[in-house]
C-alpha positions as a printed Julia matrix, in Angstrom:
565×3 Matrix{Float64}:
  0.04   -0.01   -0.05
  1.31    3.45   -0.96
  2.16    5.63    2.14
 -0.28    8.26    1.22
 -3.17    5.74    1.17
 -2.35    4.38    4.61
 -5.37    5.35    6.77
 -4.67    6.99   10.15
 -7.14    6.83   13.07
 -6.73    8.09   16.63
 -6.63    5.07   18.99
 -8.09    6.6    22.17
 -6.71    6.01   25.52
 -9.91    4.33   26.6
 -9.74    1.93   23.76
 -6.13    0.93   24.22
 -6.53    0.65   28.03
 -9.43   -1.7    27.65
 -7.58   -3.92   25.17
 -4.49   -4.15   27.53
 -6.72   -5.03   30.39
 -8.54   -7.67   28.39
 -5.18   -9.27   27.32
 -3.85   -9.12   30.81
 -6.77  -11.02   32.32
 -6.63  -13.5    29.57
 -2.98  -14.17   30.24
 -3.7   -14.55   33.91
 -6.53  -17.09   33.06
 -4.45  -19.02   30.55
 -4.43  -22.75   31.58
 -1.71  -23.9    29.19
  1.36  -22.65   27.65
 -0.46  -22.71   24.24
 -3.27  -20.44   25.57
 -0.63  -18.1    26.96
  1.19  -18.03   23.58
 -2.03  -17.26   21.87
 -2.58  -14.23   24.06
  0.89  -13.08   23.44
  0.41  -13.22   19.72
 -2.78  -11.12   19.95
 -0.84   -8.59   22.19
  1.81   -8.48   19.55
 -0.76   -7.76   16.76
 -2.38   -5.14   18.78
  0.9    -3.34   19.69
  1.95   -3.3    16.03
 -1.39   -1.86   15.05
 -1.18    0.8    17.87
  2.47    1.52   16.98
  1.7     1.99   13.28
 -0.91    4.7    14.18
  1.54    6.42   16.38
  4.23    6.16   13.58
  1.88    7.49   10.89
  1.05   10.53   13.05
  4.77   11.18   13.76
  5.8    10.9    10.21
  3.04   13.27    8.9
  3.77   15.68   11.8
  7.45   15.76   10.79
  6.75   16.05    7.2
  4.97   19.27    7.85
  5.27   20.6    11.36
  2.7    23.33   10.62
 -0.11   20.84    9.85
 -2.55   21.61   12.61
 -4.27   18.15   12.47
 -1.13   16.04   12.89
  0.36   18.62   15.36
 -2.79   17.95   17.47
 -2.51   14.16   17.04
  1.08   14.18   18.06
  0.28   16.22   21.14
 -2.47   13.61   22.0
  0.11   10.8    21.56
  2.67   12.58   23.65
  0.09   12.82   26.46
 -1.46    9.38   25.92
  1.57    7.03   25.48
  2.96    7.52   29.12
 -0.47    6.79   30.54
 -0.71    3.63   28.5
  2.63    2.63   29.99
  0.89    1.51   33.18
 -1.25   -1.08   31.31
  1.65   -2.31   29.09
  3.62   -2.74   32.32
  0.81   -4.65   34.0
  0.67   -6.95   30.99
  4.49   -7.6    31.15
  4.34   -8.32   34.88
  1.74  -10.86   34.26
  3.91  -12.39   31.56
  6.98  -12.32   33.76
  5.15  -13.96   36.58
  3.21  -16.44   34.5
  3.65  -20.12   35.45
  3.98  -20.8    31.7
  7.07  -18.56   31.51
  9.57  -21.45   31.16
  7.61  -23.01   28.25
  7.33  -19.61   26.61
 11.05  -18.99   26.99
 11.62  -22.27   25.15
  9.34  -21.1    22.38
 10.52  -17.57   21.86
 13.86  -17.32   23.7
 14.98  -15.76   27.03
 15.99  -12.44   25.59
 12.4   -11.17   25.23
 11.99  -11.78   29.04
 15.34  -10.17   29.78
 14.3    -7.01   27.87
 10.88   -7.15   29.57
 12.49   -7.08   32.99
 14.49   -3.97   31.98
 11.31   -2.32   30.61
  9.8    -2.88   33.99
 12.37   -0.81   35.71
 11.97    2.28   33.52
  8.36    2.95   34.24
  5.93    3.56   37.08
  2.51    5.19   37.18
  4.17    7.69   39.55
  6.11    9.28   36.59
  3.32    9.54   34.02
  3.06   13.31   34.45
  6.82   13.83   34.1
  6.92   11.55   30.93
  4.13   13.5    29.46
  6.13   16.69   30.11
  9.27   15.23   28.68
  7.48   14.36   25.48
  6.03   17.91   25.22
  9.47   19.36   25.61
 11.16   17.2    23.04
  8.39   17.83   20.59
  8.87   21.63   21.17
 12.6    21.28   20.52
 11.91   19.53   17.27
  9.44   22.11   16.11
 11.86   24.95   17.06
 14.53   23.42   14.85
 12.1    22.84   12.04
 10.96   26.56   12.16
 14.4    27.94   11.25
 14.24   30.6     8.64
 17.7    32.02    7.69
 18.1    34.95    5.34
 21.14   34.27    3.15
 22.06   34.78   -0.54
 18.81   36.58   -1.14
 16.73   33.61    0.0
 14.98   32.35    3.04
 16.54   29.01    3.84
 15.95   26.12    6.3
 18.93   24.51    8.13
 18.99   21.85    5.57
 18.92   24.25    2.72
 21.81   26.4     3.84
 24.12   23.38    4.49
 25.53   23.24    0.83
 26.85   26.87    1.3
 29.03   25.58    4.25
 30.89   23.43    1.69
 31.28   25.95   -1.07
 34.67   26.34   -2.91
 34.58   30.08   -1.95
 35.89   30.33    1.59
 34.09   33.63    2.14
 30.75   31.87    1.35
 31.58   29.07    3.77
 32.31   31.62    6.49
 29.38   33.88    5.91
 26.94   31.1     5.62
 28.19   29.53    8.83
 27.88   32.89   10.43
 24.24   33.14    9.27
 23.56   29.73   10.7
 25.29   30.57   13.99
 23.2    33.83   14.04
 19.93   31.86   13.96
 20.97   29.47   16.73
 22.31   32.48   18.67
 18.94   34.08   18.62
 17.37   31.02   19.97
 19.92   30.35   22.72
 17.7    31.5    25.6
 14.92   28.93   24.77
 17.53   26.26   23.93
 19.09   26.79   27.37
 15.81   26.66   29.22
 14.41   23.75   27.27
 17.53   21.62   28.06
 17.52   22.76   31.63
 13.99   21.64   32.03
 14.74   18.34   30.46
 17.79   17.55   32.53
 16.0    18.38   35.87
 12.92   16.58   34.69
 14.79   13.42   33.83
 16.71   13.52   37.08
 13.39   13.71   38.91
 12.03   10.66   36.97
 15.21    8.72   37.79
 14.85    9.51   41.56
 11.18    8.65   41.51
 12.08    5.29   39.95
 14.87    4.49   42.44
 17.91    5.08   40.24
 21.07    6.73   41.57
 20.91    9.21   38.56
 19.5     9.5    35.04
 22.63    7.78   33.71
 21.46    4.33   34.95
 17.88    5.05   33.81
 19.14    6.29   30.4
 21.09    3.1    29.9
 17.95    0.93   30.82
 15.85    3.06   28.41
 18.26    2.07   25.66
 17.79   -1.59   26.72
 21.58   -2.11   27.2
 21.42   -5.7    28.16
 25.09   -6.8    27.5
 27.3    -3.96   28.51
 27.39   -1.0    30.9
 28.78    2.52   31.59
 32.13    1.11   32.43
 32.45   -0.62   29.14
 31.48    2.61   27.4
 33.97    4.59   29.43
 36.77    2.23   28.29
 35.56    2.51   24.69
 35.86    6.3    25.02
 39.35    5.96   26.3
 40.32    3.81   23.33
 38.93    6.49   21.01
 41.07    9.18   22.72
 44.07    6.88   22.55
 43.79    5.34   19.1
 41.49    7.42   16.94
 42.05   11.08   18.03
 45.68   11.04   17.01
 44.76    9.62   13.62
 41.91   12.16   13.17
 44.43   14.97   14.15
 46.88   13.76   11.37
 43.97   13.56    8.86
 42.85   17.04    9.77
 46.37   18.47    9.44
 46.66   17.0     5.95
 43.13   18.47    5.08
 44.23   21.86    6.3
 47.34   21.7     4.13
 45.39   20.34    1.18
 42.8    23.15    1.19
 45.18   25.87    2.14
 43.47   26.67    5.37
 45.21   28.2     8.35
 47.87   26.12    9.78
 48.9    25.23   13.38
 50.87   28.12   14.9
 51.95   26.17   17.94
 51.89   22.78   19.64
 48.42   21.82   20.66
 46.69   24.89   19.18
 43.47   24.57   17.15
 44.18   25.14   13.43
 41.09   24.39   11.45
 38.32   26.98   11.41
 34.87   25.64   11.92
 33.84   26.75    8.42
 36.82   24.96    6.9
 36.18   21.67    8.82
 33.55   20.28    6.29
 35.58   21.3     3.25
 37.8    18.37    2.07
 39.28   19.2    -1.4
 40.58   22.42   -2.84
 38.55   21.97   -5.96
 35.33   21.31   -4.0
 33.74   18.44   -2.21
 32.19   15.57   -4.26
 28.56   16.29   -5.08
 25.9    13.85   -6.61
 25.36   14.24  -10.29
 21.76   14.53  -11.54
 18.42   15.18   -9.91
 16.92   13.43   -6.91
 15.01   11.4    -9.47
 18.29   10.47  -11.03
 19.66    9.45   -7.6
 16.67    7.09   -7.07
 16.97    5.59  -10.52
 20.56    4.65   -9.92
 19.71    3.64   -6.32
 17.38    1.02   -7.82
 20.06   -0.18  -10.17
 22.48   -0.5    -7.25
 20.24   -2.45   -5.04
 19.25   -4.74   -7.92
 22.97   -5.4    -8.58
 23.85   -5.87   -4.93
 21.67   -8.93   -4.19
 18.34  -10.52   -4.9
 17.19   -9.62   -1.42
 18.05   -5.96   -1.88
 16.4    -5.97   -5.31
 13.03   -7.1    -3.75
 13.4    -4.51   -0.92
 13.97   -1.57   -3.19
 11.23   -2.33   -5.57
  8.74   -2.57   -2.56
  9.98    0.77   -1.22
  9.63    2.6    -4.51
  6.42    1.11   -5.61
  4.8     2.18   -2.29
  6.34    5.66   -2.13
  7.99    5.03    1.15
 10.56    7.86    0.89
 10.16   11.47    1.58
 13.59   13.18    1.01
 13.05   16.68   -0.4
 13.59   19.59    2.1
 11.03   22.3     2.36
  9.83   24.92    4.89
  8.1    23.53    7.88
  9.59   19.96    7.43
 11.48   18.73   10.45
 15.23   18.4    10.15
 17.46   15.25    9.99
 16.58   11.88    8.68
 15.2     8.62   10.12
 13.68    5.33    9.23
 10.6     4.2    11.01
  8.72    0.97   11.1
  4.97    0.71    9.96
  4.7    -2.73   11.46
  1.02   -3.38   10.62
  1.9    -3.03    6.95
  5.24   -4.84    7.33
  6.9    -1.78    5.72
  9.48    0.91    6.71
  9.37    4.54    5.76
 12.46    6.66    5.11
 12.46   10.45    5.98
 15.4    12.7     4.9
 16.39   16.21    3.7
 18.28   16.17    0.46
 20.54   19.3     0.19
 22.63   18.59   -2.93
 25.66   17.29   -1.07
 27.18   13.85   -0.72
 25.08   13.55    2.41
 22.22   12.85    0.18
 23.84    9.62   -0.9
 24.98    8.78    2.61
 21.42    9.16    3.95
 19.97    7.06    1.04
 22.33    4.28    1.82
 22.26    4.77    5.62
 18.54    4.93    6.12
 18.0     2.08    3.46
 20.31   -0.12    5.66
 17.82    0.39    8.54
 14.84   -0.21    6.17
 16.37   -3.28    4.53
 16.89   -4.91    8.05
 13.41   -3.9     8.95
 11.94   -5.5     5.81
 13.99   -8.72    6.19
 12.61   -9.12    9.71
  9.04   -8.09    9.11
  7.61  -11.43   10.12
  9.6   -11.86   13.4
  7.63  -12.91   16.39
  7.41  -11.29   18.85
  7.76   -8.08   16.96
  9.98   -6.6    19.69
 12.6    -9.14   18.53
 12.53   -8.05   14.89
 15.28   -5.56   15.57
 18.31   -5.54   17.97
 19.02   -2.77   20.34
 19.83    0.59   18.87
 23.6     0.1    18.39
 22.81   -3.1    16.67
 20.42   -1.3    14.29
 23.15    1.3    13.43
 25.35   -1.43   12.24
 22.75   -2.17    9.53
 22.86    1.32    8.37
 26.42    2.33    8.7
 27.66   -0.88    7.13
 25.35   -0.45    4.21
 27.04    2.83    3.32
 30.21    0.93    2.82
 28.66   -1.95    0.88
 27.36    0.63   -1.58
 30.98    1.7    -2.53
 31.27   -0.42   -5.76
 28.19    1.37   -7.14
 29.31    5.07   -6.33
 30.24    5.92   -9.89
 26.55    6.15  -10.85
 26.1     8.79   -8.1
 29.32   10.75   -8.45
 30.89   10.01  -11.92
 34.53   11.21  -12.08
 34.24   12.3    -8.43
 33.77    8.71   -7.18
 37.38    8.45   -5.7
 36.94   11.79   -3.97
 33.75   10.49   -2.5
 35.22    7.19   -1.24
 38.13    9.15    0.32
 35.94   11.74    2.16
 33.37    9.14    3.21
 36.06    6.94    4.9
 37.9     9.83    6.41
 34.62   11.32    7.91
 33.7     7.85    9.31
 36.96    8.05   11.25
 36.82   11.72   12.26
 33.21   11.24   13.31
 34.16    8.84   16.07
 35.77   11.38   18.39
 32.8    13.74   17.92
 30.25   11.0    18.58
 32.11    9.94   21.63
 32.37   13.47   22.93
 28.58   13.73   22.66
 28.32   10.67   24.92
 30.94   11.99   27.43
 29.14   15.25   27.46
 25.91   13.53   28.4
 27.44   11.59   31.27
 28.7    14.79   32.67
 25.44   16.49   32.31
 23.31   13.76   33.96
 25.89   12.99   36.59
 25.66   16.76   37.5
 22.19   17.78   36.84
 22.41   21.04   38.76
 25.05   22.53   36.35
 24.1    25.88   35.1
 23.72   26.42   31.22
 27.15   28.24   31.26
 28.79   25.42   33.1
 27.5    22.9    30.54
 28.83   24.98   27.78
 32.16   25.19   29.53
 32.28   21.4    29.92
 31.65   21.05   26.18
 34.58   23.36   25.36
 36.91   21.24   27.57
 35.72   18.13   25.8
 36.49   19.78   22.47
 40.09   20.21   23.54
 40.31   16.48   24.17
 38.31   14.85   21.4
 38.75   17.57   18.56
 41.95   19.5    19.38
 42.23   20.7    15.8
 38.9    22.71   15.71
 38.96   26.48   16.07
 35.37   27.35   17.29
 35.93   31.05   17.45
 32.68   32.3    15.99
 29.34   33.36   17.56
 27.28   30.63   19.28
 29.91   27.93   18.69
 32.61   29.83   20.48
 30.45   29.79   23.59
 30.47   25.99   23.67
 27.01   25.71   22.27
 27.61   23.3    19.28
 25.77   20.56   21.21
 22.46   22.5    21.1
 22.17   21.85   17.36
 22.52   18.07   18.09
 18.92   16.91   18.36
 19.77   13.56   19.92
 21.01   15.35   23.03
 17.55   16.85   23.59
 15.42   14.02   22.22
 17.36   10.72   22.62
 19.83   10.88   25.6
 22.64    8.28   25.43
 21.8     7.21   21.92
 24.85    8.86   20.31
 27.49    6.33   21.42
 25.56    3.71   19.52
 26.67    5.29   16.3
 30.29    5.07   17.49
 29.96    1.42   18.42
 28.21    0.63   15.19
 30.77    2.59   13.09
 33.59    0.51   14.54
 31.74   -2.66   13.35
 30.92   -1.05   10.05
 34.59   -0.23    9.48
 35.46   -3.87   10.19
 32.95   -4.93    7.48
 34.55   -2.29    5.2
 37.97   -3.69    5.87
 36.79   -7.27    5.2
 35.14   -6.2     1.97
 38.46   -4.78    0.68
 39.88   -8.34    0.77
 36.74  -10.39    0.1
 33.5    -8.51   -0.76
 31.31  -11.63   -1.12
 32.37  -12.91    2.39
 31.8    -9.59    3.93
 28.35   -9.41    2.41
 27.56  -12.9     3.47
 28.39  -12.06    7.12
 26.38   -8.88    6.93
 23.27  -10.79    5.65
 23.94  -13.36    8.44
 24.03  -10.4    10.9
 20.98   -8.73    9.44
 18.67  -11.94    9.26
 19.3   -12.58   12.97
 17.09   -9.41   13.73
 16.95   -8.88   17.35
 17.19  -12.46   18.47
 20.27  -12.01   20.56
 22.18   -9.32   22.37
 24.46   -6.87   20.48
 27.64   -8.44   21.28
 26.38  -11.93   20.53
 25.01  -10.84   17.25
 28.38   -9.43   16.19
 30.14  -12.63   17.39
 27.62  -14.86   15.58
 28.32  -12.86   12.24
 31.96  -13.53   12.6
 32.86   -9.85   13.31
 35.07   -8.33   16.11
 33.45   -6.66   19.18
 33.99   -2.9    19.31
 34.78   -3.52   23.06
 37.73   -5.78   22.09
 41.09   -4.47   22.92
 42.36   -4.5    19.31
 39.19   -3.44   17.53
 40.06    0.21   17.17
 43.79   -0.16   16.51
 43.06   -2.54   13.59
 40.36   -0.24   12.16
 42.68    2.81   12.34
 45.64    1.03   10.81
 43.71   -0.43    7.94
 41.8     2.77    7.18
 44.88    4.96    7.37
 46.76    2.66    4.97
 43.89    2.91    2.4
 43.7     6.7     2.77
 47.48    6.97    2.16
 47.33    4.93   -0.91
C-alpha cells in the first residue's frame, strides 16, 4: 500500500486501555502454555497496530510541522503514551510472573523476557506526568529547529537548505553562511538553554522517583543495554582518545594543508576553522550528479545489482512511495527510518540538500529499512530488531557496501567521495564519543548551570577535537551541542553510532579483501534481527566486538593505510 493511502485513526486512551486490560486478564487465566502463547500473539498484533498509528502521526507531523491536524495528534500521543505505559507494564508483569514462562522462553527465547525485565524498571505510574512533560518538551525542541528561517544569498533557507553553502569552494561563502547559521541559533539560545535545563532536571526527577542513583542508569535501561554498561562505554571512549583522536588529528592536518587553510601556529593549538572543517578538497567536495529522480533511478540499479534480497526490498520501497527526501519549509530536520509494523513496511524520511550527504542518507536509512523489511515477520515483533547500536550497524555498514556502485552517483568524483566518506567515518568517532561523554557529565551533575554545561563542552572539544577552532558566535560559547537533536530528544543514543561505526569499518576492511564474504556475514547479521544481544550478534556474524582491545587499532591502521594509498 502506498504511504499516502495508509489510513490514520486516533486510537483513544480508553480503547487501548481496555484492550490491554482484556489481554492481561486472559493471560492470567491461561491454563496452558499454548493459551498463553495465543494471548501473546494477539498482544503482539495489537501493539503493532497501535505503533503504526503512532508512527503515521509522527511521520506526517514531521513532514509538515505546521499541519494543525497532525500537530494535535502528536500532542495527544505525547500525552497518551505515558498513561498507557501503566497497562503495558501490567501485561508484562503478568507475563514475567506467569507459570507458563519457562515454556514460553523455550518457544521465543529468554531475551524477550530479559528485555521485559529492563522495561519494568523504567516505568511507574508515579512518573506519568513527568513523561508527558518530557514528550512535550522534546516535541517543542523539534518544532523549534524545524521553524528555522535563515536569510542568506537573497533567500529564506531552512537549516538543511543552507548546508551546501558551508561546503562552497569560496571560503568567504563558507564563512558567511556559517555565520548566518550561527546567528539563527544564537537568537534561540535562551529557549535552547531553558528547554534543556527543564529536560535535565525533569529526567533527574524521573530517575529519582524510579529509584535510580541518577538518570545515567535510567538512560542506559531506556536504551535496553542488556550486555554492557557505563564502565564498558567509558573504556571505549578511552580507546577512542588513545587510538582514533591522534589519527583524526593527522587527517585534519593533511586536510588543512590540502585546502590551504590556516595552519597550526603552535603545539596543541587549534588550526582548522569551523567553516573549513567540512571542506575536504581544494577544488570542491564531491557532489551527486543529476536530480533526486536520477539518484533514485541509480539507487534502484544499485540495489538490484547488490543482491536478490536488496532488489526485492528496493522495488517494494519505490512502488509504495516509502521515501520523503526533499527539504522544504516546515519539514522537520534530519533523517530517520521508522517501522509501519502493521503493513510490514518501513518509511524513510530525509532532507536532501545537494551534497554527498544525500547519498549517505539514502544508503544509511536504506540499511535500516532493509533490515526492517527482512525481519518483518519476526515474532514477537520486539525481537525483529536488535538494540539501537545493533540497528546502526545495519545502516552504517550499508554505506560501505554501496561503495562499488558510487560511480553512478558521483561520476569522475567517485574516488573523492570514497576518500571523504572513509575519512569522515573516522573523524566522526571522536565527535560522537564526545557527545556521549558530555551527556554523562550533564546527567551525573544535573544542577550545572547552562554556562557550566557549555564550559564542559569546550573542555571536551580540546580532548576529542583539538584541531578545531570554534571562534565564532554561538559555537565559541560551547553551544555546538544545542544543534545536535539527539542530546535533547534521545539521551545516550549517540554512542550507539560510534560502536556501530567500529563494526561497520570492520565490514569495510573485510570487503576490501573479500567483498562476497563480507556481504555474506552482513546478511547473516541482518537476518538474525533482534534475536540476540548486540555483542552476541556481532560474534555470530563472525565480526570483532567494538569493546575488544584491538578493535580500534586494527580499524585505524587499515583505514589510514587505504587513505595514504
